[in-house]
Rosetta silent file (secondary structure, phi, psi, omega in degrees, C-alpha in Angstrom):
SEQUENCE: MNPWQVKGYSVDKNTTEGTLNALGVYAMDSLPASITTPSISTPLQFLQYFMPKAIYTATAARKIDELVGRNIVASWEDEEVVTPVIERLGGVRPYGDFVSTQLSSVNVNYERRTIVRFETGIEVTTLEEQRAAKAKINNAEQKRNAAITALAIEQNRIGFYGYNDGQNRTYGFLNDPNLPAYVSVATGASTSTQWKYKTFQEIIADIRTAFSALLVKSGALFDPVADESTLALSLSCQEFLTVTTDYGMSVMDWLKKTYPKCRVVSAPELDLANGGANVFYLYTSRINDTDVFAQNVVTTLRSLGVERTIKGYAEAYSNATAGVMLNAPIGLVRYTGI
SCORE:     score description
SCORE:     0.000 S_00000001
   1 L     0.000  122.075 -176.439  -94.584   38.531   18.932 S_00000001
   2 L   -75.629  127.548  179.943  -95.934   41.100   16.407 S_00000001
   3 L   -75.043  152.971  171.872  -95.212   40.113   12.831 S_00000001
   4 E  -102.217  143.091  177.163  -93.656   42.499   10.241 S_00000001
   5 E  -100.063  110.398 -179.484  -95.126   42.708    6.805 S_00000001
   6 E  -126.371  114.464  178.983  -92.310   42.758    4.183 S_00000001
   7 L    48.592   41.578  177.233  -93.178   42.337    0.482 S_00000001
   8 L    83.123    3.022  179.511  -96.165   40.262    1.345 S_00000001
   9 E  -107.744  140.418  174.424  -94.290   38.068    3.823 S_00000001
  10 E   -95.564  118.920 -178.858  -95.048   37.928    7.543 S_00000001
  11 E  -131.744  155.498  177.003  -91.809   37.791    9.527 S_00000001
  12 L  -106.656  177.440 -173.707  -90.986   38.325   13.169 S_00000001
  13 L   -70.286  -10.734  179.244  -88.069   40.172   14.709 S_00000001
  14 L   -91.517    0.026  179.941  -86.046   37.012   15.017 S_00000001
  15 L   -65.991  132.532 -175.913  -85.944   36.495   11.251 S_00000001
  16 L   -81.526  163.601  179.669  -82.339   36.434   10.117 S_00000001
  17 H   -63.176  -39.707  178.876  -80.811   38.532    7.306 S_00000001
  18 H   -59.306  -39.276  178.746  -80.215   35.458    5.266 S_00000001
  19 H   -64.580  -40.240  179.205  -83.897   34.604    5.470 S_00000001
  20 H   -65.084  -41.170  178.534  -84.805   38.154    4.308 S_00000001
  21 H   -61.816  -38.872  178.347  -82.359   37.936    1.417 S_00000001
  22 H   -64.227  -30.937  179.076  -83.874   34.655    0.411 S_00000001
  23 L   -81.066   -2.873 -177.653  -87.256   36.358    0.428 S_00000001
  24 L    83.783   22.511  178.655  -85.918   39.117   -1.963 S_00000001
  25 L  -109.436  130.676 -176.399  -85.771   41.773    0.764 S_00000001
  26 L  -124.227  145.415  177.260  -82.588   43.908    1.009 S_00000001
  27 L   -73.572  152.510 -177.218  -81.401   46.339    3.597 S_00000001
  28 H   -65.032  -25.729  178.900  -80.938   50.017    2.461 S_00000001
  29 H   -90.688   15.762 -179.735  -77.219   49.896    3.158 S_00000001
  30 H  -132.691   37.854 -179.231  -76.790   46.908    0.930 S_00000001
  31 L   -67.679  144.513  178.985  -78.030   48.258   -2.514 S_00000001
  32 L   -71.364  155.372  178.500  -76.522   46.465   -5.520 S_00000001
  33 L   -66.326  137.007 -179.644  -74.043   48.363   -7.765 S_00000001
  34 L   -84.675  160.488  179.722  -75.712   50.282  -10.692 S_00000001
  35 L  -109.327    0.626  177.121  -74.613   49.884  -14.305 S_00000001
  36 L  -110.031  165.770  178.249  -75.577   53.465  -15.500 S_00000001
  37 L   -65.811  126.085 -177.658  -73.952   56.829  -14.833 S_00000001
  38 L   -71.414  144.793  171.535  -75.169   58.023  -11.451 S_00000001
  39 L    51.448   48.852  178.605  -77.112   61.291  -11.101 S_00000001
  40 L   -66.806  137.983 -179.743  -77.043   62.265  -14.793 S_00000001
  41 L   -82.996  168.876  176.873  -78.090   65.908  -15.353 S_00000001
  42 L   -70.003  129.122  179.810  -80.728   67.099  -17.844 S_00000001
  43 L   -54.172  142.645 -173.340  -79.111   67.468  -21.298 S_00000001
  44 H   -59.827  -34.581 -176.187  -78.359   71.125  -22.137 S_00000001
  45 H   -63.414  -20.623  177.031  -80.442   71.146  -25.292 S_00000001
  46 H   -85.744   -3.096 -179.196  -83.577   70.701  -23.183 S_00000001
  47 H  -115.529   14.192 -179.492  -82.679   73.818  -21.178 S_00000001
  48 L  -103.354  138.448  175.234  -82.129   76.207  -24.122 S_00000001
  49 L  -116.291  124.825 -179.326  -84.617   78.848  -25.232 S_00000001
  50 L   -97.707  124.519  179.081  -84.272   80.230  -28.746 S_00000001
  51 L   -65.159  139.557 -177.788  -85.395   83.820  -29.268 S_00000001
  52 L   -71.580  -18.658 -177.952  -87.988   84.110  -32.050 S_00000001
  53 L  -116.905  128.412 -178.628  -86.274   87.182  -33.539 S_00000001
  54 L   -83.143  161.851  173.757  -82.696   87.106  -34.817 S_00000001
  55 L  -100.649  127.519 -179.797  -80.137   89.899  -34.531 S_00000001
  56 L  -106.936  139.649  175.573  -78.845   91.187  -37.860 S_00000001
  57 L   -66.555  148.634 -175.006  -75.534   92.980  -38.323 S_00000001
  58 L  -107.888  150.753  172.265  -75.966   96.605  -39.381 S_00000001
  59 L  -115.673  163.349 -178.617  -74.344   98.670  -42.124 S_00000001
  60 L   -59.518  150.715  179.490  -73.983  102.449  -42.239 S_00000001
  61 L   -60.049  139.107  177.753  -77.063  104.453  -43.200 S_00000001
  62 L   -98.581  110.146 -168.052  -77.483  104.946  -46.937 S_00000001
  63 L  -108.388   -1.970 -173.497  -78.290  108.645  -47.357 S_00000001
  64 H   -63.464  -37.156  178.869  -77.952  109.449  -51.057 S_00000001
  65 H   -64.918  -38.354  179.233  -81.686  109.033  -51.732 S_00000001
  66 H   -68.929  -33.706 -177.693  -82.516  111.351  -48.852 S_00000001
  67 H   -74.612  -45.401 -171.138  -80.025  113.955  -50.047 S_00000001
  68 H  -127.437    1.821 -178.950  -80.871  114.146  -53.743 S_00000001
  69 L    75.874 -167.329 -177.470  -83.870  111.898  -54.383 S_00000001
  70 L  -151.562  127.914  172.924  -84.054  109.331  -57.140 S_00000001
  71 E  -107.729  130.179  174.992  -85.131  109.430  -60.788 S_00000001
  72 E   -93.410  113.608 -173.866  -85.925  106.128  -62.521 S_00000001
  73 L  -135.447  165.098  170.528  -84.743  106.579  -66.106 S_00000001
  74 L    58.691 -165.829  179.952  -83.586  104.662  -69.185 S_00000001
  75 L  -129.350  156.224 -175.467  -83.354  100.883  -69.534 S_00000001
  76 L   -56.344  -33.830 -176.281  -80.975   98.321  -68.085 S_00000001
  77 L   -85.347   -7.022 -179.161  -79.393   97.634  -71.483 S_00000001
  78 L   -68.890  161.952 -176.805  -78.764  101.324  -72.288 S_00000001
  79 L  -104.003  -35.581 -176.419  -75.260  102.739  -72.270 S_00000001
  80 E  -140.875  154.857  166.651  -75.693  106.410  -71.368 S_00000001
  81 E  -109.773  121.986 -174.214  -78.082  108.935  -69.883 S_00000001
  82 E  -115.407  127.798  179.638  -77.831  112.170  -71.859 S_00000001
  83 E  -114.433  119.308  175.870  -79.146  115.504  -70.590 S_00000001
  84 E   -69.238  138.236  174.834  -79.471  118.430  -73.020 S_00000001
  85 E  -117.238  114.672 -173.826  -78.092  121.709  -71.676 S_00000001
  86 E  -113.237  123.909  175.126  -79.650  124.680  -73.445 S_00000001
  87 E  -106.946  124.505  177.720  -78.357  128.222  -73.148 S_00000001
  88 E   -85.083  126.608 -179.340  -80.645  130.970  -74.426 S_00000001
  89 E  -116.979  130.951 -179.891  -78.731  133.670  -76.282 S_00000001
  90 L  -161.526  157.137  176.582  -80.287  136.963  -77.194 S_00000001
  91 L  -149.890  158.335  179.847  -79.704  140.651  -77.637 S_00000001
  92 L  -129.904  160.461  175.370  -81.776  143.708  -78.393 S_00000001
  93 L  -146.259  160.651  177.357  -81.213  147.063  -80.097 S_00000001
  94 L   -59.519  143.107 -176.851  -83.281  150.175  -80.564 S_00000001
  95 L   -71.142  143.343  172.115  -85.937  149.771  -83.231 S_00000001
  96 L  -151.770  139.891 -177.242  -85.464  151.271  -86.676 S_00000001
  97 L   -60.126  -31.381 -175.341  -87.435  150.738  -89.893 S_00000001
  98 L  -116.355   25.627  179.022  -84.304  150.170  -91.915 S_00000001
  99 L  -107.909  136.001  178.350  -82.149  148.479  -89.261 S_00000001
 100 L   -60.994  138.774 -179.745  -81.481  144.732  -89.311 S_00000001
 101 L   -72.510  132.665  175.534  -83.281  142.881  -86.541 S_00000001
 102 L   -69.470  127.752 -175.942  -81.083  141.561  -83.762 S_00000001
 103 L   -96.192  141.676  173.025  -81.445  137.767  -83.739 S_00000001
 104 L  -105.659  158.622 -177.341  -81.732  135.555  -80.680 S_00000001
 105 E  -155.875 -171.860  176.880  -80.739  131.920  -80.615 S_00000001
 106 E  -134.241  151.448  175.201  -79.885  128.981  -78.395 S_00000001
 107 E  -116.642  120.778 -174.260  -76.707  127.080  -77.692 S_00000001
 108 E  -110.431  128.152  171.581  -77.253  123.369  -77.133 S_00000001
 109 E  -126.783  170.061 -178.257  -74.821  121.006  -75.420 S_00000001
 110 E  -131.505  124.502  178.666  -75.232  117.483  -74.099 S_00000001
 111 E   -98.626  119.962 -174.815  -74.093  116.253  -70.715 S_00000001
 112 E  -103.424  141.198  172.669  -73.414  112.521  -70.784 S_00000001
 113 E  -133.683  130.623 -176.148  -73.387  110.077  -67.895 S_00000001
 114 E   -82.804  135.578  175.615  -72.424  106.428  -68.324 S_00000001
 115 L   -82.474  130.879  175.382  -74.678  103.697  -66.964 S_00000001
 116 E  -116.353  140.951 -177.344  -72.866  101.101  -64.881 S_00000001
 117 E  -118.594  142.931  177.911  -74.333   97.698  -64.067 S_00000001
 118 E  -130.219  158.737 -179.213  -73.509   95.363  -61.192 S_00000001
 119 E  -140.557  156.526  173.010  -74.487   91.824  -60.380 S_00000001
 120 E  -156.085  165.147 -177.769  -74.582   89.412  -57.484 S_00000001
 121 E  -152.113  175.491  177.245  -76.129   86.021  -56.874 S_00000001
 122 E  -135.196  157.228  172.239  -76.967   83.308  -54.405 S_00000001
 123 E  -135.633  129.589 -179.407  -76.769   79.523  -54.343 S_00000001
 124 E  -121.212  124.515  179.154  -78.905   77.388  -52.070 S_00000001
 125 E  -105.872  161.156 -170.925  -78.203   73.689  -51.643 S_00000001
 126 H   -62.755  -49.005 -175.798  -80.536   71.047  -50.333 S_00000001
 127 H   -65.253  -46.411 -178.781  -78.726   70.042  -47.153 S_00000001
 128 H   -63.774  -36.940 -179.637  -77.978   73.579  -45.941 S_00000001
 129 H   -66.424  -42.465 -178.978  -81.552   74.689  -46.615 S_00000001
 130 H   -71.964  -35.877  177.433  -83.070   71.802  -44.686 S_00000001
 131 H   -68.456  -39.051  177.352  -80.634   72.177  -41.787 S_00000001
 132 H   -64.321  -36.568  179.276  -81.346   75.910  -41.594 S_00000001
 133 H   -62.799  -32.560  176.459  -85.058   75.130  -41.570 S_00000001
 134 H   -60.957  -30.718  178.778  -84.508   73.013  -38.442 S_00000001
 135 L   -92.984   12.339  179.508  -83.318   76.221  -36.773 S_00000001
 136 L    61.313   38.194  176.800  -86.373   78.067  -38.153 S_00000001
 137 L  -118.926  125.975  176.009  -84.224   80.079  -40.578 S_00000001
 138 L   -84.109   96.904 -172.514  -85.265   80.583  -44.185 S_00000001
 139 H   -63.150  -40.953 -179.185  -81.834   80.287  -45.764 S_00000001
 140 H   -65.270  -42.980  179.814  -82.907   81.309  -49.260 S_00000001
 141 H   -62.841  -42.721 -179.939  -84.726   84.401  -48.014 S_00000001
 142 H   -64.768  -38.624  178.957  -81.747   85.514  -45.931 S_00000001
 143 H   -68.843  -37.936  176.915  -79.379   85.091  -48.878 S_00000001
 144 H   -63.089  -43.428  177.990  -81.706   87.067  -51.164 S_00000001
 145 H   -61.419  -36.923  177.250  -81.835   89.879  -48.611 S_00000001
 146 H   -63.875  -41.133  179.496  -78.029   89.834  -48.467 S_00000001
 147 H   -66.215  -43.054  179.541  -77.845   90.171  -52.254 S_00000001
 148 H   -63.405  -41.632  179.401  -80.372   93.020  -52.318 S_00000001
 149 H   -64.443  -40.900  179.552  -78.497   94.840  -49.554 S_00000001
 150 H   -61.225  -41.302  178.499  -75.184   94.455  -51.381 S_00000001
 151 H   -68.303  -38.280  178.951  -76.637   96.038  -54.521 S_00000001
 152 H   -65.795  -39.266  177.783  -78.219   98.867  -52.503 S_00000001
 153 H   -63.342  -41.682 -179.862  -74.900   99.605  -50.784 S_00000001
 154 H   -66.705  -40.244  177.748  -73.135   99.789  -54.144 S_00000001
 155 H   -62.741  -40.878  177.852  -75.777  102.102  -55.585 S_00000001
 156 H   -64.402  -42.395 -179.827  -75.408  104.388  -52.552 S_00000001
 157 H   -62.038  -43.467  178.287  -71.612  104.342  -52.880 S_00000001
 158 H   -65.702  -34.821  177.361  -71.798  105.317  -56.549 S_00000001
 159 H   -58.733  -30.722  178.382  -74.281  108.036  -55.625 S_00000001
 160 H   -92.408  -43.137 -170.132  -71.553  109.665  -53.535 S_00000001
 161 H  -111.501   -8.323 -174.977  -68.332  108.749  -55.344 S_00000001
 162 L    71.657 -166.371  179.613  -69.315  107.737  -58.864 S_00000001
 163 E  -148.514  130.083 -175.760  -67.529  104.893  -60.627 S_00000001
 164 L  -123.124  112.813  173.665  -64.375  105.059  -62.718 S_00000001
 165 L  -107.461   12.019  177.343  -63.331  102.239  -65.008 S_00000001
 166 L   100.817  -21.575 -175.998  -60.968  104.491  -66.958 S_00000001
 167 L  -130.535  -16.002 -172.133  -63.283  105.351  -69.845 S_00000001
 168 L   -90.791  174.032  176.527  -66.733  106.087  -68.456 S_00000001
 169 L  -127.526   80.684  178.078  -68.438  109.218  -67.116 S_00000001
 170 E  -127.635  112.562 -173.288  -70.211  108.198  -63.932 S_00000001
 171 E  -120.072  173.885 -176.906  -69.946  110.721  -61.100 S_00000001
 172 L  -133.425 -175.135 -177.708  -71.371  111.265  -57.665 S_00000001
 173 L   -58.152  -28.240 -175.243  -72.470  113.829  -55.099 S_00000001
 174 L  -101.107  -10.403 -174.850  -68.857  114.465  -54.071 S_00000001
 175 L  -141.178   19.395  175.601  -67.039  114.502  -57.412 S_00000001
 176 L   -59.729  137.665 -176.058  -69.320  115.654  -60.225 S_00000001
 177 L   -64.867  -16.302  179.932  -67.177  117.804  -62.582 S_00000001
 178 L   -90.009    0.761 -179.341  -69.685  120.667  -62.387 S_00000001
 179 L   -66.379  139.575  175.511  -69.320  121.052  -58.606 S_00000001
 180 L   -72.560  162.833  179.572  -68.060  124.456  -57.441 S_00000001
 181 L   -69.007  152.190  174.404  -64.829  124.701  -55.482 S_00000001
 182 L   -68.898  148.152  172.376  -64.889  124.396  -51.706 S_00000001
 183 E  -117.641  133.100  179.184  -64.686  127.578  -49.649 S_00000001
 184 E   -75.472  137.781  176.369  -63.050  127.458  -46.225 S_00000001
 185 L   -72.177  163.233 -176.524  -65.199  128.632  -43.325 S_00000001
 186 L   -68.479  152.726  175.193  -63.949  131.525  -41.210 S_00000001
 187 L   -78.343  135.925 -179.919  -61.480  131.008  -38.394 S_00000001
 188 L   -87.366 -176.393 -179.791  -62.995  131.338  -34.941 S_00000001
 189 L   -62.409  -22.687  179.977  -61.661  132.962  -31.787 S_00000001
 190 L   -81.575    1.902 -175.913  -59.896  129.690  -31.010 S_00000001
 191 L    68.888   16.858  177.462  -57.886  130.145  -34.248 S_00000001
 192 L  -119.799  149.655  175.609  -59.564  127.003  -35.633 S_00000001
 193 L   -88.568  -12.067 -172.686  -62.158  126.645  -38.386 S_00000001
 194 L   -74.131  138.916 -177.204  -63.616  123.464  -36.847 S_00000001
 195 H   -64.171  -26.807 -178.766  -67.089  123.664  -35.326 S_00000001
 196 H   -67.178  -15.863  177.776  -66.069  121.672  -32.264 S_00000001
 197 H  -106.726    0.974 -174.242  -63.987  124.666  -31.206 S_00000001
 198 L   -99.423  157.094  177.968  -66.502  127.335  -32.226 S_00000001
 199 L   -86.922  173.297  175.992  -69.166  129.159  -30.266 S_00000001
 200 H   -53.926  -49.924 -176.654  -72.862  129.421  -31.082 S_00000001
 201 H   -62.964  -37.040 -178.136  -72.327  132.791  -32.752 S_00000001
 202 H   -72.145  -36.254  179.053  -69.415  131.533  -34.838 S_00000001
 203 H   -69.128  -45.412 -179.443  -71.287  128.462  -36.114 S_00000001
 204 H   -68.633  -26.248  175.387  -74.391  130.411  -37.130 S_00000001
 205 H   -64.346  -39.511  176.735  -72.122  132.959  -38.805 S_00000001
 206 H   -62.232  -43.625 -178.328  -70.779  130.158  -41.044 S_00000001
 207 H   -69.211  -41.504  178.753  -74.321  129.053  -41.919 S_00000001
 208 H   -63.010  -40.182  177.504  -75.517  132.617  -42.518 S_00000001
 209 H   -60.395  -39.793  179.574  -72.542  133.246  -44.786 S_00000001
 210 H   -65.517  -43.450  178.770  -73.480  130.168  -46.834 S_00000001
 211 H   -63.303  -41.222  179.414  -77.089  131.305  -47.246 S_00000001
 212 H   -64.245  -42.465  179.530  -75.951  134.754  -48.296 S_00000001
 213 H   -63.782  -39.810  179.937  -73.494  133.299  -50.818 S_00000001
 214 H   -67.873  -38.180  177.646  -76.175  131.023  -52.290 S_00000001
 215 H   -60.821  -47.552 -178.612  -78.609  133.939  -52.589 S_00000001
 216 H   -68.076  -44.041 -177.573  -76.062  136.038  -54.486 S_00000001
 217 H   -62.143  -36.114 -177.363  -74.783  133.149  -56.621 S_00000001
 218 L   -79.578   -4.530 -178.131  -78.296  132.211  -57.751 S_00000001
 219 L    64.049   36.799  179.869  -79.037  135.748  -58.870 S_00000001
 220 L    68.868   13.362  171.565  -82.038  135.841  -56.506 S_00000001
 221 L   -75.188  -11.508  177.382  -83.506  132.693  -58.072 S_00000001
 222 L  -117.942  127.721  175.273  -83.252  131.275  -54.553 S_00000001
 223 L  -106.266  113.161 -174.862  -85.126  132.802  -51.631 S_00000001
 224 L   -58.566  -27.682 -178.058  -83.568  131.568  -48.336 S_00000001
 225 L   -92.298  -40.936 -172.557  -86.856  131.920  -46.442 S_00000001
 226 L   -88.575  -26.930 -174.590  -89.449  130.929  -49.035 S_00000001
 227 L   -99.144  148.425  177.327  -87.623  128.182  -50.960 S_00000001
 228 L   -70.292  140.921  178.476  -86.736  124.683  -49.809 S_00000001
 229 E  -144.520  166.365 -179.272  -83.064  124.056  -49.142 S_00000001
 230 E  -130.968  128.894  170.463  -80.815  121.345  -47.737 S_00000001
 231 E  -102.472  103.197 -179.937  -77.899  121.656  -45.348 S_00000001
 232 E  -100.378  118.861 -176.057  -75.916  118.466  -45.942 S_00000001
 233 E  -134.504  164.300 -177.720  -73.105  118.096  -43.457 S_00000001
 234 E   -62.691  145.690 -176.393  -70.651  115.532  -42.209 S_00000001
 235 H   -60.293  -38.038 -176.340  -72.026  113.059  -39.720 S_00000001
 236 H   -72.758  -10.287 -178.788  -69.405  113.880  -37.103 S_00000001
 237 H  -105.500   -5.972 -176.614  -70.421  117.563  -37.137 S_00000001
 238 H   -60.604  -38.105 -176.813  -74.179  117.198  -36.806 S_00000001
 239 H   -65.669  -19.188  179.543  -74.053  117.275  -33.008 S_00000001
 240 H   -74.231   -6.987  171.560  -72.492  120.739  -33.062 S_00000001
 241 H   -73.753   -7.510  177.105  -75.900  122.044  -34.119 S_00000001
 242 H   -92.562   -0.651  175.881  -76.836  121.495  -30.469 S_00000001
 243 L   -60.086  133.689 -172.439  -74.378  124.177  -29.276 S_00000001
 244 E  -117.650  166.151  170.400  -76.448  126.696  -27.334 S_00000001
 245 L   -83.977  177.992  175.789  -76.400  130.284  -26.173 S_00000001
 246 L   -65.766  -16.858 -178.387  -76.421  131.215  -22.511 S_00000001
 247 L  -100.097    6.143  172.877  -80.204  131.402  -22.837 S_00000001
 248 L    92.492    2.185  177.314  -80.594  127.842  -24.106 S_00000001
 249 L   -82.623  128.748  179.808  -81.185  128.434  -27.839 S_00000001
 250 E   -92.224  167.604  175.388  -79.315  125.913  -29.964 S_00000001
 251 H   -59.451  -40.897  178.884  -77.951  126.340  -33.469 S_00000001
 252 H   -63.592  -40.998  176.756  -80.685  124.010  -34.702 S_00000001
 253 H   -58.889  -46.333  179.864  -83.360  126.132  -32.984 S_00000001
 254 H   -61.936  -41.873 -178.164  -81.960  129.230  -34.672 S_00000001
 255 H   -63.461  -44.852 -179.561  -81.830  127.483  -38.055 S_00000001
 256 H   -64.492  -35.374 -178.961  -85.457  126.328  -37.855 S_00000001
 257 H   -77.050  -39.888 -175.019  -86.609  129.790  -36.852 S_00000001
 258 H   -82.245  -41.618  179.931  -84.514  131.753  -39.342 S_00000001
 259 L  -126.143   78.756 -170.687  -84.713  129.421  -42.357 S_00000001
 260 L   -64.856  -20.057 -179.014  -87.841  127.321  -41.748 S_00000001
 261 L   -99.344   14.898  176.676  -87.694  125.499  -45.082 S_00000001
 262 E   -95.701  126.826  175.498  -84.126  124.272  -44.627 S_00000001
 263 E  -103.769  152.893 -179.327  -83.728  120.618  -43.760 S_00000001
 264 E  -112.903  126.144  177.733  -80.600  119.105  -42.250 S_00000001
 265 E  -131.267  125.658  176.495  -79.239  115.795  -43.533 S_00000001
 266 E  -107.487  152.407 -179.508  -75.967  114.281  -42.346 S_00000001
 267 E  -146.195  139.233 -179.747  -74.054  111.516  -44.076 S_00000001
 268 H   -63.634  -25.720 -179.252  -70.913  109.588  -43.101 S_00000001
 269 H   -67.829  -17.962  179.080  -69.482  110.075  -46.604 S_00000001
 270 H   -85.653   -8.020  173.679  -69.106  113.808  -45.898 S_00000001
 271 L   -68.095  127.938  176.182  -66.739  113.111  -43.012 S_00000001
 272 L    56.085   29.589 -171.315  -63.181  114.063  -44.052 S_00000001
 273 L   -73.563  -22.662 -178.617  -64.477  114.426  -47.626 S_00000001
 274 E  -114.216   85.510  177.645  -62.104  117.224  -48.668 S_00000001
 275 L    58.872   35.246  179.703  -58.552  116.060  -48.112 S_00000001
 276 L    93.771    2.331  178.863  -59.267  115.019  -44.520 S_00000001
 277 E  -106.324  142.938  176.034  -61.502  118.015  -43.675 S_00000001
 278 L   -74.626  148.855 -173.013  -65.193  117.813  -42.801 S_00000001
 279 E  -133.268  164.715  165.696  -67.541  119.613  -45.190 S_00000001
 280 E  -140.474  148.227  174.421  -71.062  120.868  -45.634 S_00000001
 281 E  -109.531  144.712  167.607  -73.153  121.587  -48.722 S_00000001
 282 E  -127.109  122.251 -178.346  -75.969  124.112  -48.888 S_00000001
 283 E  -147.653  152.914  175.289  -78.236  123.829  -51.904 S_00000001
 284 E   -89.907  159.098 -176.831  -81.753  124.600  -52.964 S_00000001
 285 L   -69.606  -43.498 -175.883  -84.064  121.901  -54.290 S_00000001
 286 E  -140.033  145.750  173.529  -84.812  123.549  -57.637 S_00000001
 287 E  -128.698  122.110  177.103  -83.499  126.419  -59.714 S_00000001
 288 L    53.927   43.912  178.653  -85.552  127.744  -62.624 S_00000001
 289 L    64.685   25.457  177.069  -87.781  124.644  -62.518 S_00000001
 290 E  -125.642  132.962  175.485  -84.763  122.317  -62.657 S_00000001
 291 E   -62.306  130.799 -179.608  -83.674  119.929  -59.920 S_00000001
 292 L   -63.249  -45.395  175.348  -80.284  121.055  -58.639 S_00000001
 293 E  -115.181  150.058  173.663  -79.186  117.418  -58.222 S_00000001
 294 E  -139.134  122.142  171.527  -80.437  114.354  -60.073 S_00000001
 295 E   -98.080  110.599 -175.623  -79.671  110.772  -59.154 S_00000001
 296 E   -96.213   95.415  179.915  -80.419  108.813  -62.312 S_00000001
 297 E   -96.082  129.169 -178.350  -81.122  105.238  -61.299 S_00000001
 298 E   -89.470  -51.709 -179.561  -81.872  102.852  -64.127 S_00000001
 299 E  -145.123  125.868  177.865  -82.726   99.644  -62.279 S_00000001
 300 E   -82.643  -36.252  179.016  -82.698   99.029  -58.535 S_00000001
 301 E  -155.723  123.304  179.243  -83.144   95.252  -58.785 S_00000001
 302 E  -129.751  128.222  176.733  -83.392   93.024  -61.833 S_00000001
 303 E   -80.064  123.688  179.541  -83.630   89.245  -61.738 S_00000001
 304 E   -88.199  -18.897  177.846  -81.192   87.746  -64.230 S_00000001
 305 E   146.394  166.629  178.800  -82.517   84.234  -63.892 S_00000001
 306 E  -126.791  133.683 -179.566  -82.835   81.094  -61.799 S_00000001
 307 E  -121.695  127.858  176.162  -80.914   77.898  -62.465 S_00000001
 308 E   -86.512  125.278  177.026  -81.831   74.502  -61.053 S_00000001
 309 E  -107.411  175.530 -178.016  -78.784   72.453  -60.109 S_00000001
 310 L   -62.390  -38.851 -173.473  -78.511   68.814  -59.074 S_00000001
 311 L  -113.556   15.374  179.384  -78.327   69.666  -55.373 S_00000001
 312 E   168.154 -141.488  179.627  -80.160   72.986  -55.211 S_00000001
 313 E  -155.862  158.394  179.830  -80.638   76.173  -57.209 S_00000001
 314 E  -129.026  148.234  179.318  -78.872   79.453  -58.017 S_00000001
 315 E  -134.090  149.161  179.001  -80.232   82.948  -58.623 S_00000001
 316 E  -132.897  145.503 -177.578  -78.616   86.097  -60.014 S_00000001
 317 E  -135.420  159.468 -179.832  -79.574   89.773  -59.693 S_00000001
 318 E  -145.508  158.883  168.365  -78.391   93.069  -61.145 S_00000001
 319 E  -136.088  172.937  179.863  -78.834   96.817  -60.779 S_00000001
 320 E  -153.367  140.050 -179.923  -77.855   99.795  -62.917 S_00000001
 321 E  -151.108  153.246  174.668  -77.253  103.479  -62.220 S_00000001
 322 E  -107.800   13.452  176.675  -75.799  106.546  -63.893 S_00000001
 323 E    76.995 -157.478 -177.528  -74.777  108.124  -60.601 S_00000001
 324 E  -114.978  136.040  179.424  -75.555  111.679  -59.492 S_00000001
 325 E  -121.691  135.966  173.362  -75.421  114.728  -61.724 S_00000001
 326 E   -86.866  107.724 -177.141  -75.347  118.377  -60.673 S_00000001
 327 L   -81.173  -35.161 -173.348  -77.824  120.028  -63.034 S_00000001
 328 L  -130.962   87.161 -178.674  -77.683  123.583  -61.693 S_00000001
 329 H   -58.240  -25.199 -179.555  -74.315  124.601  -60.197 S_00000001
 330 H   -72.279   -6.402 -179.694  -75.707  128.038  -59.311 S_00000001
 331 H   -98.996   15.905 -174.063  -77.954  126.348  -56.752 S_00000001
 332 E  -143.102  140.992  167.375  -75.117  125.032  -54.575 S_00000001
 333 E  -130.324  148.285 -178.453  -72.303  126.257  -52.336 S_00000001
 334 E  -127.386  139.269 -179.429  -69.735  124.054  -50.582 S_00000001
 335 E  -129.990  148.423 -176.642  -67.715  124.755  -47.455 S_00000001
 336 E  -131.148  160.864  175.781  -64.825  122.906  -45.876 S_00000001
 337 L    96.504    6.532 -177.315  -62.926  122.875  -42.598 S_00000001
 338 L   -77.449    0.000    0.000  -65.844  122.456  -40.218 S_00000001
């Protein structure tokens, strides 16, 4: 009889189950009951992959710097930015030995713009900072970026709309008191002034009319071909520059060819800017060695201080701006209804 080898014991086929149990040998259909949860899965946290780059929420493009540039002027503690406006006055008469000389002079005025200051801050506490660090997030850095963005958004908003506290003089690209009145664009064959209903020829006619008006208004101080200019239009109308002829030339192609020094900048603030109507501005960069527009920014970011608290620290920041001023009204025309 051939013996079986079980756990180091030699047994033959006549060995009883009781004998095997006594030897510590158990049949597969007689496993003892377990005391843990059967077939536990791998915990979810061991099956998660965290992307190394986070997704940040977006805000609308800030276009005021692109439209009018930025001048850094004055000091954070100043109250106003004052621009002298000088008009040269003169006359001539035929010469005579005994005739009084005609005198020339100047007329000086001062255009005032009020500086407005804004502030924001952050607070970082110990527990939140350390917990964020576990997730590989620099909590303090993210909060600082949020504060900087908030100040930049406000500066951009003032650049377009100014700021009114009831007593100040802070204006923007859309409401400076020296801005000329809007002119309605011509009605197209569709009986609408809006570009979405106009043909290629009708849209370029509106743009050509604006260039002609600016040339005449500036007294030839602006050359549409030789001088730099900006076509600032509502964001929702920019795509209508892609309207083409039957031969494939778009409005933008025509604009680049006809007025090569004209740049196109769109901004969401120009959407519905005139009583619910879309608008465009056409202006030259400089008239008589003067910037047509000036955005007078005093301080883009100023640290007000850092305070250590019992459970963390706080920081405060500020900016200051005098808004946007139209220096040379003869260098701008505005149209509405597009």
